[in-house]
N, C-alpha and C positions, 0 to 999 in steps of 0.2 A: 259381433266379433270383428276385430280390426286385422288388417293384413299389412305385411311389410311394404307392399306396393304403394301404400298411402304416402310414403315418404317422397314419391315421385309426382304426386298430384299437385303439389305447389308449383310445379314446373321447374325447368332448368334454371339454376341460379345465373344471374347476370354478373359475370365475373370480369375482372380486368384482363384475364386471359381469354382470348377469343376461342371460339369453337369452330370445327370444320363441319362439312356437310354430312359426314357420317355420324357425328355425335348425337343428334336427335334420334337416330335409329337405334343407337346403343341405349339411349335413355328409355325408349319404348320397349326395347328388348328386355332390359332389366326390370322394368315395371311388370311386364308379362311374366318374367321368371319368378318374381316374388308375389304374384297375384294370389297364390293359395298358401302362402307361408304366414301362419298366424303369429301375432304378437301376444305376449312378449317374445322377442327373439334376441339372442345375444349380439350386441353391437360388434364385438370382435369377430364373431362368425360371419356377420354380414360383410364386414370389411374384407375378410379373407376370401369369402366366396365370390365377392364382386371382383377382386383381383384375379382370382382363378378364372372367372368367366372372361375377363379381358384377355388373359393369357391364352385361353382356349380359342377365342375368336381371332386373335391377331398372331398367335404363335410367338409372342414376345411378352416380356415383363413390362409392366407399367413403369416408365422411367421418364424423368424430366428431359424435355427437349425433343422427345420423339413424336413422330407422326406415323401412325400405323394404319394399314389398309385392311379392311374386312370386305371380302368379295360379296357377301350376302347383303351388305349395305350399299353396294355400288349400283347406282341408278342413272348414271350418265352425268357428265359435267366434270369440271377440272378437279375439284377436291372430293368428288363423290366417293363414298366408301372410306374416306380418311377420318381417323380419330386423332384428336389433339390430346396427347398424354398429359400435358400441363393442365388442360381443362379438367380432366378427371382427377388429377392429383389435388386440385383445388376443390372440386365438387365433392369428393368422397368424404372429407370431414364434415361438410354441411349435411350430407345425407345421413351420416352416422349420428350427428346431433339431432336431426329430425327423428331418427329411429329411437334414440334415447328418450326424447320427449314423448313419443308415441308409447314406448314401453311403460313410462311412468304414468301416463294417462290410463293405461289398461290395468294397472295394479289395483 
């Protein structure tokens, strides 16, 4: 049986948009969140749930140009705990595509 968390195992995509020090913590948080969610899993549900998790952690909507703080991801340093919204706006479609491929492989 495969789980949605498999979409995170390829690692964080190297995008033209840089990430901040809190982004890897969100990556691991999401991987843990989806660790027991079996595939197939609706891609749109994944997208909406991930956006909701971002909103719950930051208190803000995911929006272009934002840098949002998550205290739980703060471990010292200048950008510690900070998330780059542009990174997640670019990464989310990649994760959704990985999930779509995973869903098709499980059918």
